[in-house]
N, C-alpha and C positions, 0 to 999 in steps of 0.2 A: 515372474522374472524380477530379480532384484535390480531395478533400474539405477539405484544409487551406486551400484558398482560401476556403472557406465558414466553417469553424470551426477554432479552434486545436486542435492535437494533444491538448492537455490535456483538452479537452471530448470529443474523439472517443474517448479511452481511459478516461475516468472511469467509464463503465459497467462496466468490468472489475472495479472495486472492489466494486460492488454484486453482480456475478455471483459473485465469490468468497464474499461473505457468504451468499448464497442457495445456490449450488451446492455449495461445499465446507463452509461453516459451518452449513448447514441453518437459516439464520435465517428467521424468519417475519415479522420486522419490521426495517426498515432506515430510519434517519433520517439525513438529510443537511442540514448547516448550513454556510453560507458567511458569513464575516465579512470585510468589506473594510476595509482601513486604508491609504489612499493607494494606492501601486502594489502592495501586498502583499495577499494573500488567504489566509485560514485556512479550509480545508475540513475539516469534522469528520464522520465517518461512524460512526454507532453502530448496532449490531445486537444481536439476542438470540441469535446463533448460538453455536456451540461453540468458537470461537477457532481458532487455528492447529493443524492436525493434527500437524505436526512442527516444533517450534521450531528444532531443529538444522538441518533441511533448509532452512528459511527463512533462517537465518543464513548458511549456506554459499552459497545461491543469491543472497542479497542483497549479498554481499560485492563490493566494488569489483574484487577480483581473481578473481571467479568465472568459471569456464569450464564450468560444468555444462551437460549436454545436456538435462536435465529441463525440461519445460514447465510443471510444477506451479508455480503462483503467478506464472507469467510475466505475466499480465495486470495483477495488482496492482503488480508492480515496474515494468512498463512505464508504467503510469499515474502512478506516483510520480515516475519520471524525467522524464515530460513536464510535470509540474507545476513542477519546478525542474530545468532541464537542467544546471546547474553543480553537479555532485555535491558539491564541497567546500563549497558554500553551502547545500545542501539542509537543510531543517529539517522533519523529520517524526517522528512518534511513533506507534508501534503499541502499544496496551495491550490485554491480554485476560486473562481469568481462567477457568480450568477449574473445574468444580464442586468446592467445598471446597478450593481451592488459593489461593495468593497471586497477586496481580496480577503479570503479566509485562510489562515495559516495554522496548521496543527503540527506540532513537533513531538519527537520522542526523546526520552522515554515518556510516554503518556500514562499518567497514573490514575486517571479517571475524570469524569465530568465535573466532580466537585472540588478538584484541586487546581 
């Protein structure tokens, strides 16, 4: 069934973000907020999980030049690309804090771990 005829790809992949929070981050609470401003929408997902398991793996996989075979984090990144298909215009922020650590902030467009 062609689900994209019923719902946009962004809505079909958005549950992947929640799945990552719960399955990988072990979150017990997830809050989702949408703010609409004209044709733009800001989606904020907040959880009480443990954050990214491997920042370096995320940075490598999220790179525009990535050719990684790993499927770890695949759902999160796919959902983010469906929310804004033009990678150069994409505006997203991932922030997390490990216990007793500083906040880590990653923004888009993310061009790779070496830049």
